[in-house]
BAVORO-373668 format. One record per residue (C-alpha): residue number from 1; residue in one letter; x negated, y negated, z negated. Coordinates in steps of 0.02 Angstrom, whole numbers, always signed. Layout:
BEGIN
NUM	A	X	Y	Z .
...
//
This chain:
BEGIN
1	X	-4502	-4325	-4157 .
2	X	-4674	-4373	-4219 .
3	X	-4757	-4269	-4084 .
4	X	-4652	-4359	-3954 .
5	X	-4719	-4527	-4015 .
6	X	-4595	-4585	-4147 .
7	X	-4669	-4691	-4285 .
8	X	-4677	-4603	-4453 .
9	X	-4599	-4754	-4541 .
10	X	-4448	-4739	-4424 .
11	X	-4432	-4555	-4468 .
12	X	-4448	-4598	-4652 .
13	X	-4305	-4722	-4638 .
14	X	-4198	-4603	-4536 .
15	X	-4219	-4465	-4665 .
16	X	-4185	-4586	-4808 .
17	X	-4348	-4552	-4899 .
18	X	-4407	-4681	-5024 .
19	X	-4588	-4622	-5015 .
20	X	-4690	-4590	-4859 .
21	X	-4769	-4441	-4945 .
22	X	-4600	-4353	-4943 .
23	X	-4583	-4380	-4756 .
24	X	-4759	-4318	-4724 .
25	X	-4712	-4148	-4792 .
26	X	-4589	-4128	-4648 .
27	X	-4692	-4209	-4511 .
28	X	-4856	-4117	-4501 .
29	X	-4934	-4142	-4330 .
30	X	-5001	-3986	-4249 .
31	X	-5189	-3965	-4232 .
32	X	-5162	-3924	-4048 .
33	X	-5086	-4096	-4017 .
34	X	-5223	-4185	-4112 .
35	X	-5355	-4096	-4008 .
36	X	-5262	-4137	-3847 .
37	X	-5254	-4323	-3888 .
38	X	-5436	-4323	-3943 .
39	X	-5491	-4238	-3782 .
40	X	-5392	-4359	-3674 .
41	X	-5446	-4519	-3760 .
42	X	-5618	-4496	-3840 .
43	X	-5743	-4611	-3751 .
44	X	-5887	-4486	-3740 .
45	X	-5816	-4381	-3596 .
46	X	-5761	-4541	-3508 .
47	X	-5941	-4601	-3501 .
48	X	-5994	-4435	-3423 .
49	X	-5850	-4422	-3299 .
50	X	-5812	-4583	-3203 .
51	X	-5663	-4501	-3116 .
52	X	-5584	-4461	-3285 .
53	X	-5618	-4639	-3344 .
54	X	-5536	-4711	-3187 .
55	X	-5384	-4598	-3210 .
56	X	-5362	-4652	-3392 .
57	X	-5383	-4835	-3344 .
58	X	-5249	-4818	-3210 .
59	X	-5131	-4738	-3337 .
60	X	-5160	-4882	-3459 .
61	X	-5127	-5013	-3323 .
62	X	-4967	-4922	-3274 .
63	X	-4907	-4914	-3454 .
64	X	-4945	-5099	-3479 .
65	X	-4846	-5143	-3322 .
66	X	-4699	-5038	-3383 .
67	X	-4705	-5126	-3551 .
68	X	-4703	-5296	-3465 .
69	X	-4556	-5243	-3355 .
70	X	-4461	-5188	-3509 .
71	X	-4492	-5355	-3594 .
72	X	-4434	-5450	-3439 .
73	X	-4275	-5345	-3431 .
74	X	-4236	-5385	-3613 .
75	X	-4276	-5570	-3598 .
76	X	-4111	-5606	-3510 .
77	X	-4064	-5749	-3395 .
78	X	-4146	-5917	-3422 .
79	X	-4284	-5846	-3531 .
80	X	-4456	-5825	-3456 .
81	X	-4566	-5692	-3532 .
82	X	-4753	-5725	-3541 .
//
């Protein structure tokens, strides 16, 4: 779940753990995933590769638009989301 993006506090609550340390025992993130995220998001390669920077920027814009659409859907009738 954690590797799919779930918040560790949510997992803690779901498992019924009083202490976050207990949850951490069961939710160790793989080194492979950490390296993958680092490679995709670290700014150094983006400065060297404008195409990669443009691709990441487009992904961020798309995610932001999806987030705004989700908020508008949940706002309901008569409520205007900012």
